[in-house]
C-alpha positions as CSV (number, residue, x, y, z in Angstrom):
1,M,16.5,-12.7,14.2
2,G,18.9,-11.6,11.9
3,W,18.9,-11.9,7.8
4,G,21.9,-13.9,8.0
5,D,20.2,-16.8,10.5
6,L,19.0,-18.9,7.8
7,G,20.7,-21.5,5.3
8,A,18.7,-20.1,2.5
9,F,20.3,-16.5,3.3
10,G,23.9,-18.2,3.5
11,E,24.3,-19.3,7.1
12,P,27.4,-21.5,6.7
13,S,25.9,-24.4,9.3
14,K,22.7,-25.0,7.3
15,E,21.0,-25.8,10.2
16,T,17.5,-24.6,9.4
17,P,16.3,-27.4,6.6
18,N,12.7,-26.8,6.9
19,L,12.7,-22.9,6.3
20,D,15.2,-23.6,3.6
21,Q,12.6,-26.0,2.0
22,M,9.9,-23.4,2.4
23,A,12.0,-21.1,0.4
24,A,12.8,-23.5,-2.2
25,Q,9.0,-24.1,-2.4
26,G,8.2,-20.5,-2.2
27,M,9.6,-17.1,-2.5
28,L,12.6,-15.5,-0.7
29,F,12.5,-11.7,-0.3
30,L,16.1,-10.5,0.0
31,D,15.3,-6.8,0.5
32,F,12.7,-7.1,3.2
33,Y,12.4,-4.7,6.0
34,T,10.7,-4.1,9.4
35,A,9.5,-0.4,10.1
36,N,11.5,-0.1,12.9
37,P,15.0,-1.7,14.6
38,L,12.8,-2.8,18.0
39,C,10.2,-5.2,18.7
40,S,7.2,-3.1,20.0
41,P,6.9,-0.7,17.0
42,S,7.8,-2.9,14.3
43,R,4.9,-5.1,15.7
44,A,2.6,-2.3,16.1
45,A,3.3,-1.5,12.2
46,L,2.5,-5.1,11.4
47,L,-0.8,-5.1,12.5
48,T,-1.8,-1.8,11.4
49,G,-0.1,-1.2,8.2
50,R,1.6,1.9,9.2
51,L,4.5,3.6,10.4
52,P,5.1,3.7,14.2
53,V,5.4,7.5,14.0
54,R,1.9,7.2,12.7
55,N,0.7,4.5,14.9
56,G,1.9,6.4,18.3
57,F,4.7,3.4,19.2
58,Y,7.4,6.2,19.2
59,T,8.4,8.4,22.1
60,T,9.4,12.2,22.0
61,N,11.2,12.2,25.5
62,G,14.2,12.2,23.7
63,H,15.3,12.8,20.0
64,A,15.6,9.6,17.9
65,R,15.5,7.5,20.9
66,N,14.1,3.7,20.2
67,A,11.1,3.0,22.9
68,Y,9.2,-0.2,23.0
69,T,6.6,-1.4,26.1
70,P,8.0,-2.6,29.2
71,Q,6.2,-3.4,32.1
72,D,5.9,0.1,33.5
73,I,4.7,1.6,30.2
74,V,1.0,3.5,30.5
75,G,0.3,3.6,26.5
76,G,-0.4,0.8,24.2
77,I,-2.3,0.5,20.4
78,P,-4.7,3.2,20.6
79,D,-8.4,2.4,20.1
80,S,-8.0,4.6,16.7
81,E,-6.0,2.2,15.3
82,L,-7.4,-0.4,13.2
83,L,-5.5,-3.9,13.4
84,L,-5.5,-6.3,10.9
85,P,-7.5,-9.1,12.8
86,E,-10.5,-6.3,13.6
87,L,-10.7,-6.1,9.9
88,L,-10.2,-9.8,8.9
89,K,-13.4,-10.4,11.1
90,K,-15.5,-8.7,8.3
91,A,-14.7,-11.6,6.0
92,G,-15.6,-14.0,8.6
93,Y,-12.0,-14.8,9.6
94,T,-11.2,-16.5,13.4
95,N,-8.0,-14.9,14.6
96,K,-5.4,-16.2,17.0
97,I,-2.4,-14.6,18.3
98,I,0.4,-17.0,19.7
99,G,3.0,-15.8,21.9
100,K,4.5,-12.1,22.2
101,W,1.9,-9.3,22.0
102,H,4.0,-6.3,23.0
103,L,1.5,-3.5,22.2
104,G,0.5,-2.4,25.6
105,H,-0.7,-4.7,28.9
106,Q,-3.1,-2.7,30.5
107,P,-7.0,-4.0,29.7
108,Q,-7.6,-1.5,27.2
109,F,-4.7,-2.9,25.3
110,H,-5.6,-6.5,25.6
111,P,-5.5,-8.5,21.9
112,L,-8.8,-9.7,22.4
113,R,-10.2,-6.1,22.3
114,H,-8.5,-5.3,19.0
115,G,-9.9,-8.4,16.9
116,F,-8.2,-11.5,18.2
117,D,-10.7,-14.1,19.2
118,E,-8.0,-16.2,21.1
119,W,-4.5,-15.7,22.6
120,F,-1.9,-17.9,24.0
121,G,0.9,-15.9,25.2
122,S,2.3,-13.0,26.8
123,P,2.0,-9.3,26.9
124,N,5.6,-8.8,27.2
125,C,8.8,-10.7,26.5
126,H,10.2,-13.2,29.1
127,F,12.3,-11.2,31.0
128,G,12.9,-12.2,34.7
129,P,12.8,-13.5,37.0
130,Y,11.9,-10.7,39.0
131,N,11.2,-10.5,42.9
132,N,7.3,-10.0,42.5
133,R,8.0,-7.0,45.1
134,E,9.7,-4.1,43.1
135,R,8.7,-5.8,40.0
136,P,6.1,-8.9,39.0
137,N,7.1,-11.9,36.8
138,I,5.3,-11.2,33.7
139,P,2.1,-13.2,33.1
140,V,0.9,-15.6,30.5
141,Y,-2.5,-15.5,29.2
142,R,-4.8,-17.8,27.8
143,D,-7.4,-15.7,26.2
144,W,-8.9,-13.0,28.7
145,E,-7.1,-14.3,31.6
146,M,-3.4,-15.2,33.0
147,V,-2.9,-18.8,33.6
148,G,0.4,-18.6,35.2
149,R,3.9,-16.4,35.4
150,Y,7.0,-16.8,33.5
151,Y,9.8,-18.6,35.6
152,E,7.0,-19.6,38.2
153,D,4.2,-21.5,36.1
154,F,6.4,-21.4,32.6
155,K,10.1,-22.4,33.6
156,I,13.0,-20.9,32.0
157,D,16.1,-22.1,33.4
158,L,18.7,-19.1,32.7
159,K,21.9,-21.5,33.7
160,T,21.2,-23.9,30.5
161,G,18.7,-21.8,28.6
162,E,15.8,-24.7,28.8
163,A,12.5,-24.0,28.5
164,N,9.3,-25.8,26.6
165,L,7.9,-22.4,25.4
166,T,8.1,-23.0,21.7
167,Q,6.6,-26.4,22.2
168,L,3.9,-24.9,23.8
169,Y,3.4,-22.3,21.0
170,L,3.8,-25.4,18.5
171,Q,1.0,-27.5,20.2
172,E,-1.3,-24.2,20.2
173,A,-0.7,-23.5,16.5
174,L,-1.4,-27.0,15.3
175,D,-4.4,-27.5,17.6
176,F,-6.1,-24.1,16.2
177,I,-5.3,-24.9,12.9
178,S,-6.9,-28.3,13.1
179,K,-10.0,-26.7,14.8
180,Q,-10.4,-24.3,12.0
181,Q,-9.9,-26.9,9.4
182,A,-12.7,-29.2,11.1
183,S,-15.3,-26.3,11.2
184,Q,-14.2,-25.1,7.7
185,Q,-13.6,-21.5,9.2
186,P,-11.2,-19.3,7.5
187,F,-8.4,-18.1,10.0
188,F,-5.7,-15.7,10.4
189,L,-2.8,-17.1,13.0
190,Y,-0.6,-14.6,14.2
191,W,2.4,-17.1,15.4
192,A,4.7,-14.7,17.5
193,I,7.3,-16.8,19.3
194,D,10.3,-15.0,21.2
195,A,13.2,-17.9,21.6
196,T,15.9,-15.9,20.1
197,H,15.4,-13.0,22.1
198,A,18.0,-12.9,25.2
199,P,17.6,-14.6,27.4
200,V,17.6,-17.3,24.7
201,Y,15.8,-20.8,25.3
202,A,15.5,-23.9,23.6
203,S,13.4,-27.1,24.7
204,K,15.7,-29.9,26.0
205,Q,15.5,-32.3,22.8
206,F,17.2,-29.0,21.2
207,L,19.6,-28.0,23.8
208,G,23.3,-28.7,22.2
209,T,22.2,-29.6,18.9
210,S,23.7,-26.7,17.1
211,Q,27.2,-25.2,15.8
212,R,26.2,-22.2,17.0
213,G,25.4,-22.8,20.5
214,L,22.2,-22.0,22.5
215,Y,21.3,-19.2,19.8
216,G,21.6,-22.0,17.3
217,D,19.5,-24.2,19.5
218,A,16.8,-21.8,19.4
219,V,17.1,-20.9,15.7
220,R,16.6,-25.1,15.0
221,E,13.9,-25.6,17.3
222,I,12.0,-22.2,15.4
223,D,12.9,-24.3,12.2
224,D,11.8,-27.6,13.6
225,S,8.5,-26.0,14.4
226,V,7.7,-24.2,11.1
227,G,8.2,-27.2,9.2
228,R,5.6,-29.2,11.2
229,I,3.0,-26.2,10.8
230,L,3.7,-26.4,7.1
231,R,3.6,-30.0,7.2
232,H,0.2,-30.0,9.4
233,L,-1.3,-27.6,6.6
234,Q,-0.5,-30.2,4.1
235,Q,-1.7,-33.2,5.6
236,L,-5.0,-31.5,6.3
237,G,-5.4,-30.6,2.6
238,I,-5.4,-26.9,3.5
239,S,-1.9,-25.7,1.9
240,E,-3.0,-24.7,-1.2
241,D,-6.0,-22.4,0.4
242,T,-3.0,-20.9,3.3
243,F,-0.7,-18.0,2.6
244,V,2.2,-18.4,5.1
245,F,4.8,-15.5,5.5
246,F,7.6,-15.8,7.7
247,T,9.7,-12.8,8.9
248,S,11.6,-11.3,12.1
249,D,10.9,-8.1,13.9
250,N,14.0,-6.6,14.0
251,G,17.6,-7.8,13.2
252,A,19.9,-9.7,15.5
253,A,20.7,-8.5,18.8
254,L,24.4,-7.9,18.4
255,I,25.0,-6.6,22.2
256,S,23.9,-10.3,23.3
257,A,26.5,-11.8,20.7
258,P,28.5,-14.2,20.4
259,K,26.4,-16.5,22.7
260,Q,23.1,-15.2,22.5
261,G,23.0,-13.0,19.4
262,G,22.4,-14.1,15.7
263,S,23.8,-13.1,12.2
264,N,22.8,-10.1,10.0
265,G,25.2,-11.6,7.2
266,P,27.1,-9.0,5.5
267,F,25.1,-6.2,7.0
268,L,26.1,-3.4,9.2
269,C,25.4,-3.2,12.8
270,G,22.2,-4.9,14.3
271,K,19.3,-4.3,16.5
272,Q,18.4,-0.9,17.5
273,T,20.2,0.8,14.6
274,T,18.8,2.0,11.4
275,F,21.7,0.6,9.4
276,E,20.7,-2.7,7.3
277,G,21.7,-4.8,10.1
278,G,19.3,-3.5,12.5
279,M,16.3,-3.4,9.9
280,R,16.6,-6.0,7.1
281,E,14.9,-9.1,7.6
282,P,15.0,-12.7,6.3
283,A,11.4,-13.2,4.8
284,I,9.9,-16.3,2.8
285,A,6.5,-16.2,1.2
286,W,4.8,-19.7,0.6
287,W,1.6,-20.8,-0.9
288,P,1.8,-24.4,-2.8
289,G,-0.1,-23.9,-5.9
290,H,0.2,-20.5,-6.4
291,I,3.5,-19.2,-5.5
292,P,6.1,-20.6,-8.0
293,A,8.7,-22.8,-6.4
294,G,12.2,-21.3,-6.0
295,G,11.2,-17.5,-6.6
296,V,13.6,-14.9,-5.4
297,S,12.5,-11.4,-5.2
298,H,14.1,-8.0,-5.0
299,Q,11.2,-6.2,-4.2
300,L,11.6,-3.7,-1.7
301,G,9.3,-5.2,1.2
302,S,7.9,-4.1,4.5
303,V,6.2,-6.3,7.7
304,M,3.6,-3.3,6.7
305,D,2.8,-4.9,3.4
306,L,1.6,-8.1,5.4
307,F,-1.5,-5.7,6.3
308,S,-2.1,-4.6,3.0
309,T,-1.5,-8.1,1.3
310,S,-3.5,-10.3,3.8
311,L,-6.3,-7.4,3.5
312,S,-6.2,-8.4,-0.2
313,L,-5.9,-12.0,0.2
314,A,-9.2,-11.7,2.1
315,G,-10.8,-9.8,-0.9
316,L,-10.9,-6.7,1.6
317,Q,-9.8,-3.1,1.1
318,P,-7.3,-1.2,3.1
319,P,-8.9,2.0,5.2
320,S,-9.7,4.9,3.1
321,D,-9.6,7.2,6.1
322,R,-6.1,7.3,7.2
323,Q,-2.5,7.0,5.5
324,I,-1.6,2.9,4.9
325,D,2.3,2.4,4.3
326,G,1.9,-1.3,3.5
327,I,1.6,-2.0,0.0
328,D,0.0,-5.3,-1.5
329,L,2.5,-7.8,-2.2
330,L,0.0,-10.3,-4.5
331,P,1.3,-9.0,-7.8
332,V,5.2,-9.5,-6.6
333,I,4.6,-13.1,-5.0
334,L,2.0,-14.2,-8.2
335,Q,3.3,-12.4,-11.1
336,G,6.8,-11.2,-10.3
337,Q,6.5,-7.9,-10.6
338,L,8.6,-5.1,-8.9
339,I,6.6,-2.3,-7.3
340,D,8.5,0.9,-6.9
341,R,8.3,2.4,-3.7
342,P,10.7,3.8,-0.8
343,I,11.8,2.5,2.3
344,F,11.6,4.8,5.3
345,Y,14.3,3.8,8.5
346,Y,12.7,5.4,11.5
347,R,14.5,5.6,14.9
348,G,11.8,7.1,17.4
349,D,10.5,10.5,16.1
350,E,13.5,11.0,13.4
351,L,13.5,9.9,9.9
352,M,17.3,8.8,9.9
353,A,17.5,7.3,6.4
354,V,15.6,6.6,3.4
355,R,16.3,3.6,0.9
356,A,15.0,4.1,-3.2
357,G,16.0,1.5,-5.5
358,L,19.8,0.4,-4.7
359,Y,20.5,3.7,-2.7
360,K,20.3,4.5,0.8
361,A,20.6,7.9,2.0
362,H,21.5,8.7,6.1
363,Y,20.0,12.0,7.3
364,W,21.3,11.0,10.9
365,T,23.5,8.2,11.8
366,W,23.8,7.1,15.5
367,S,24.5,3.5,16.9
368,N,24.9,4.5,20.5
369,S,26.0,7.3,23.0
370,W,29.7,7.2,24.3
371,E,28.3,6.9,27.9
372,E,26.4,3.5,27.0
373,H,29.1,2.5,24.5
374,S,32.0,2.7,27.8
375,K,29.7,0.4,29.9
376,G,30.3,-2.1,26.8
377,I,27.0,-1.7,25.1
378,D,27.8,-2.1,21.5
379,F,25.3,-2.2,18.8
380,C,28.2,-2.9,16.1
381,P,30.7,-4.9,17.7
382,G,33.8,-5.1,15.5
383,Q,32.1,-3.3,12.6
384,S,33.3,0.5,13.3
385,V,33.1,2.4,9.9
386,A,34.7,5.9,10.8
387,G,31.9,8.9,10.4
388,V,29.0,6.4,9.8
389,T,28.8,4.2,13.2
390,T,28.9,7.4,15.1
391,H,28.3,7.6,19.0
392,T,26.8,10.9,18.8
393,Q,23.8,12.3,17.3
394,E,25.2,13.1,13.6
395,E,23.3,15.3,11.4
396,H,23.7,14.9,7.4
397,T,20.2,16.2,6.4
398,H,21.8,19.0,4.2
399,L,24.6,16.2,2.6
400,P,23.1,13.0,3.3
401,L,25.4,10.0,3.6
402,L,24.5,8.2,0.4
403,F,25.3,4.2,-0.3
404,H,24.8,2.0,-3.3
405,L,24.0,-1.2,-1.3
406,G,24.0,-3.4,-4.5
407,R,27.8,-2.7,-4.6
408,D,28.2,-2.0,-0.8
409,P,25.5,-3.9,1.4
410,G,27.5,-3.2,4.4
411,E,27.2,0.5,3.8
412,K,31.5,1.1,4.2
413,Y,31.9,3.4,1.5
414,P,29.8,6.7,1.2
415,L,29.5,7.9,-2.6
416,S,31.1,11.2,-3.3
417,F,29.3,14.1,-2.7
418,A,30.9,15.9,-5.8
419,S,29.7,12.7,-8.0
420,E,27.2,12.6,-10.8
421,E,25.8,9.4,-9.6
422,Y,25.3,11.2,-6.0
423,Q,23.6,14.2,-7.5
424,Q,20.9,12.1,-9.5
425,A,20.2,9.6,-6.7
426,M,19.7,12.3,-4.1
427,E,17.5,14.3,-6.3
428,R,14.9,11.4,-6.5
429,I,15.4,10.7,-2.8
430,S,15.0,14.1,-1.9
431,G,11.7,14.4,-3.8
432,L,10.6,11.0,-1.7
433,V,11.4,12.8,1.8
434,Q,9.7,16.0,0.9
435,Q,6.6,14.4,-0.2
436,H,6.5,12.3,2.9
437,K,7.1,14.9,5.5
438,D,4.6,16.9,3.8
439,T,1.9,14.5,4.1
440,L,2.9,13.3,7.7
441,V,0.5,13.2,10.6
442,P,2.1,11.8,13.7
443,G,0.3,9.9,16.2
444,Q,-0.1,10.7,19.6
445,P,3.1,9.1,21.3
446,Q,2.5,6.1,23.3
447,L,5.7,5.5,24.8
448,N,6.4,8.7,26.9
449,V,4.9,8.1,30.2
450,C,6.0,5.4,32.6
451,D,4.3,4.4,36.1
452,Q,5.0,1.4,38.2
453,A,1.7,0.6,39.4
454,V,0.4,-0.3,35.7
455,M,2.7,-3.0,35.9
456,N,1.7,-6.7,35.6
457,W,0.7,-6.9,39.6
458,S,-2.9,-8.4,39.5
459,P,-3.6,-9.4,35.9
460,P,-7.3,-10.8,35.1
461,G,-7.6,-14.2,36.5
462,C,-4.6,-13.8,38.9
463,E,-7.4,-14.4,42.0
464,K,-8.3,-17.8,40.7
465,L,-4.7,-18.6,40.8
466,G,-3.7,-16.7,44.2
467,K,-1.0,-14.4,42.2
468,C,-2.2,-11.1,42.3
469,L,0.0,-8.8,43.7
470,K,-0.2,-5.5,45.5
471,A,0.5,-2.6,43.4
472,P,2.4,0.8,44.5
473,E,1.0,4.0,44.6
474,S,0.4,5.8,41.2
475,D,3.5,8.0,40.2
476,P,3.7,8.8,36.5
477,K,7.2,9.8,35.3
478,K,8.7,10.5,31.8
479,C,10.0,7.1,30.5
480,S,14.0,7.3,30.0
481,W,15.1,5.8,26.6
482,P,19.1,5.7,26.5
483,H,19.0,4.1,22.9
């Protein structure tokens, strides 16, 4: 989902009344970022509070390549990483994930091995349908065991875009909240729906209801679901005891536009890139009775901050034996403070750009290769900026391209290298980059090795359902990452 997909962020059709009301009752973050322009690394960052280059969710198979966890990936979230639900358990929390996990699908990476008590959802996105011979359909789990597969037991109609998955995920959320409230049990719910990821889907009651086509239908259903969750908290009388945060894992995928792609507002490019459209996200904090209504913050925020902020809410300290990149946002949310901190834009193993204050310096630029672009793969459709949206990896480490995001949110007009403004801004940013690189200890890359034998052939529970498939012989290879 993109920064420009919500009415509160200026989407003209105003089809997100519940999220817009959530913003009116809470705080809107205009400068909030994901930790990577792709799903798996950003989700790993959210749950560990650490940059993907630290927690291992990157590849070294190619310079500055985005990588994620497809079915044949061998890696996943390492045991050495401490996830938010593992830590919240120490304060007595019950933790549930609903929807997309995407941090590895082999048994050692199962979410219930990493602090979650319950799970309803899938280890991968809803890709398919596959033929169950070269590639198995992706399983859906309830806790430790699969309960079916996408396109077989959980229907997604690729012609109409109809699927009731969001409704299933919504009911799971409402039931879990009710159960925890009845037992007076503190809880953490990670509601990770994926309806706006191509192939986009929505349930029958929402199909054809948006001015924005099928993608808009999916956004409307997500909006309706968020509204129902918030009203449920209010009806149960626990809204003033419950902190809720809404955001996205990466910018809208313009490669899927216009039919299945969203809006990144005024920002350049989209998913897969380290331009603003790829990493600046819609973000809303809601906590009635605590967060003053109608707040708007220009705090530079990150999904990694949800790790530190959640621990702070639970009265816990972040781990002291590792570098945590997230900050505690409670002083920002409750007292309106602004905390000075940089934002690091990584693509794979490379630091592509850095933001400090209103300035953003690009050390590398790249949208995607000429080879991919010639096949019609375009992460910046209609947005070519000469010397900026490059189709070869361009290094600018000696003279970074510098933009002032207040005057130029679309990253169209680099500042003059000779200007005093450039010199002063780069002096500060260079110090931040040096300090970051001096203390960086990269994690073991998890996204380097692929093997068809590790795909979802026979997940736990397949025997009961008669859905076990025969795996091929193990044949590990280097994963290929074109982007």
